[in-house]
C-alpha positions in Angstrom: 106.6 113.7 76.2 107.3 112.1 72.9 105.5 109.2 71.9 106.3 106.1 69.6 104.8 108.0 66.6 107.5 110.6 67.1 110.0 108.0 67.2 108.5 106.2 63.9 108.1 109.8 62.1 111.7 111.0 62.7 113.0 107.4 61.4 110.9 107.7 58.4 112.2 111.5 57.8 115.6 110.3 58.1 116.1 112.3 61.2 118.3 109.6 63.4 118.8 112.0 66.0 115.3 113.3 66.5 114.3 109.7 66.8 116.8 109.0 69.8 116.0 111.8 71.4 112.1 110.8 71.1 113.0 107.0 72.2 114.9 108.6 75.4 112.2 111.4 76.3 109.6 108.6 75.8 111.5 105.7 77.8 112.4 108.6 80.9 108.6 109.4 81.0 107.6 105.8 81.3 110.2 104.9 84.1 109.2 108.0 85.7 105.6 107.2 85.9 106.2 103.4 86.9 108.6 105.0 89.9 105.7 107.2 90.6 103.5 104.7 91.2 106.0 102.3 93.0 106.6 105.3 95.0 102.8 105.7 95.9 102.9 102.0 96.7 105.5 101.9 98.9 104.3 105.1 101.0 101.1 103.5 101.4 102.6 100.4 103.0 104.4 102.4 105.2 101.6 104.5 106.5 99.6 101.3 107.0 102.5 99.7 108.9 102.8 102.9 111.0 98.9 102.7 111.7 99.5 99.1 112.9 102.3 100.2 115.0 100.4 103.0 116.6 97.4 100.7 117.3 99.5 98.2 118.9 100.9 100.7 121.5 97.8 102.0 122.4 96.3 98.4 123.3 99.8 98.2 125.3 98.7 101.6 127.1 94.8 100.2 127.5 96.0 96.8 129.0 99.0 98.6 131.3 96.0 101.0 132.9 93.9 98.2 133.3 96.4 96.1 135.2 98.0 99.0 137.1 94.4 99.9 138.4 93.8 96.4 139.3 97.1 96.1 141.3 96.8 99.5 143.0 
């Protein structure tokens, strides 16, 4: 991954194409890192939501069992 220092060094040496590539590499890495963080946040939210649904289904099974035994 290129860093800001690489961009500045390339510009100071007159290497505009190298600076452009270093800039693109830096931005690509930063966007990729941000997307990975967001992906993990969304995945954790999904897992927690799914757990609540599973717990809710279990509560309904227990209630149904209690009511069914009470009426049978």
